[in-house]
N, C-alpha and C positions, 0 to 999 in steps of 0.2 A: 503493500499500499504506499502510495506517495505520502511524504511527510506532510504535506498541507492537509490531505483527506485524515491522515492520523491526528492531526492537531485539531481540527474541527470535530472529530469523533470524541475526542477527549473532552475538548469545551462544552460539547452537548450533554455527555454523560455528568459534567459537573454543575450544569446549568448556569454557565459562564459563557462570555460573549468575546470574540477576539479582539485584540488590541494589536493593530497593525501598523507600526511607524514607518515613514519614508527619509531616507537621508539620500543626497547626492553623494556618491562615491567619489572620492578624491577631493573633497572639500572639508576644510581650507586646504589639504595636503594628503596626498594618498597614503602617507605613513600613518593617517590617524583613523583611518576608516573603520579597521576591525576591532579597534578599542572602543569605538562608538557603537559599533554593533552588540558587543558585549555588554556595554553599559545599558543598551536599550534592553536586552534582555533581563538584565539584573532588575530594571525598572518595571518589569511585567510585559515586555512585548511578546507576543504569541508567534506572529509571523513579522518578518522584517522585509520591506521591500528597499532595495538597493539600487538608486537611480543611476542610470547610464548618462554620463554628461554628454551633452549634445550641443553644438552651436545655435541651433535654430529648434528651440523646444516649443513648439506652438501652443501646446495645452496648458503651459506653464506661466504663471503670472510672474512679476519681476524678482521675486525672492528667489525662486527657483532657477530661474534665468541667469540671475547673478550666481548663484551657487555654481551652477554649469561653467560658467565663465571662470570662477577661481579654481574651479577643477581642472578644468582645460589649460589654464595658464601654467598650472604645474605639472603638465604632461600626462595626466590622466587619460588612459586609452581603455577600449573595451577589454583588452586582453589583461590589464591590469586588475580588473574586477573578478576574474577566474582566479587570480592569485590571491586576493583578498578573501573570497569565500573559502579556497582552499585552506588558508591560514586560519579562518574562524572555525571550519570543521575540526581542525586539531584538537579542540576543547569544547565544541559544541557540535554533537551530532544529530540533535533533535530539533532544534528550531530551524522551521522552515525557512528559504530565503527564495525571493522572486524579484527577477531582474526586471526593472520598468524602465521603458526608454522608447526610443523611435527607431526606424528601421533602417535607415542609412549606414549606421555602424556595424550593423549585421550583415547588410549586404556586402559591405566591404570584404569581410573577411569569408562570408560565403554560409549558407543556411546549415550544410552538413558540418563544417568546420565549427561553427558556433555552437550547435547543438551538442557536439562530440564534448567540446571544451566545457560548456556548462555542466553536463552530466558529469563529467569526470571530476570536476573542482566540487561538486556537492551542491549545485542549484536545484531547486524543485520546480520553479514555475516562470513562466516568460510572459510579461504584458507589453506588447508593442503598440504604442497609443495610436500610431497611423497604419496599423494593418487590422481592418476589419475582417470578420470571419469569411466574407465573399471572396478576399484575396489572398487567403492564408491556405488555399488548397495544396500548395505545394510545402509551405513551411510548418503547418500544424501537423500533417501526418510524420515529418522529420523528428518534430518535438515529441511526438507521441512513443515514436519508436524508442526515443532514449528515457522515457519515463518522466518527460518534463511537462507540466499542465499548462495549456494556452488559456490565457486569462484575458476577459475582454470587458470593454466599458460599456455600460448602458446609462443615456442623459436623460433627463426630464422630458427632452422633446423626442424621444426615441418613439416611434409608432409600436403599437401592439404585435403587429406583424414582423417588423424588424426584431423587435426584442425577443420574439420566439425563434427566430433563426439564430441571434447571438446565444440564447441560452442553449440550443440545440448543440452548437459548437464548443461553448466553454466548459473549461474544467477547474479544478480548485476552487474557486470562488467567482462571484460575479461582482465586479467593481460598479457600483451605482454612484454616478457624479451627481451629487446633490443640488447643484446650483447651474445655472446658466453660466458661462464665463470660464475663466482660467483658475488654476490653483492660487490659494490666497485670497479667494474672493470673498464678499461680505458674509455675514452671518446666515446660518441655515434656519429653517423652520421645519422642526421634526415631525410635527402633522403632517405638512406637504410630504415629507420624506416618506412616512408611512402609507399615504394615499397612493404613491408611486410604486413602493413595494409589493402592496397587497396584488396586484395583477401578475407581477413577476412570480410570486409565488405559485401561482397557478399554472406556470410554465416550466419551471424547475425546481429540482431538489437541491442546487447548489446554494452554498451559504451565499447570502446576499450581505454586501459589506458596503458601506458608505463612506466616502470621502469627499473632499472640498468643503471648507467651512468649519471644520473641527479646530477650535482655538483653545480650549480650556477643558477643566473637569466637568462643568455644567454642561456643555455642548457635547462631549464624548458620553455623558450618561443618559444624556435626552436621546441620542441617536441609537444607544445600546439598547434602549427599551422597545425599538421597533426594528431593529437590524440584526444580524448574526455577527457582524463586525465592524469597527470602527478605525478607520484609516486616517493619519495624521500626518501632513508632511510639512507645510509653511511653518506652522507654529514650531517646529523643530529646528529646520534650517534659519529661521530668524535667529534662533540662539546661537547657532554655529557663525552665523553673519557677525552678530554681535561682538563674539570674542575670536574672531578669526585670527588676530594679531596675538592671542594668547592661547593656543590649542589647549593646553593644560587644564583650563578652566571650563572646556566646552562640555566633557562628559558628564561633570556633576550638574550642570544645567539641564543636559538632556534627561537625565534621570529624575530631576526635579518636574519638570514638566509632564513627562510620561508617567512618573510615579502618581501624581495627582489625577490624572485621569484614570489610572488603573484603579485606584482607591475609589474615585466617584462612580466608575462602572461597576465595580464589585459591592459597593454600598446598596 
């Protein structure tokens, strides 16, 4: 069983919801990312989304755009992420890791080479923002053959017909984008999220995880009431940006932000 599926099965048995933090790999320098990943797990992360830095992250707001710029300025490449995950796996063999990014870096090294390297390193899932399931007819089976979950996005504007197609192809979990706009957007409305998740539950048994607009313990707890998982990115990446010149101060801040969310969700 894929580590993602195993983790959600464990959480369901415990009556708990998944907390899924996102950080951009290589921000503020590639040597710090593995330590941040371990800090997130210590603070209560159930799954980690590790962002692949890209020069044109079209779905992301300025916070994550700047994180990509910092990571790229330090020479972080997609191949470096495999080394990070491999190092992380030396001491953590159970926390699922999802690579989240855009198609261009994957195509540069090739689908097969990417999937082989990801699986060997210990990656569990891949979310490629700009590859919808209709265009994943080649990439999807390659990932599946290596035991890697193909994770897809659903937006508030997605029609029911299209959502059904996405659900039919998705694995691991479904990433529901709670807001119209980019990452780091304004606050969300949990009741509105619940109304959009209801029809999705009729289409799939995949866990429904919600991202965009999760800023603090209160918003995380509200979303956890209606979703199977809470995804938080910009609130963490902001802390990295604030202390980019003092990397030693970052891990404690990440743990404080995520720990508050974990406590609020479990309460």
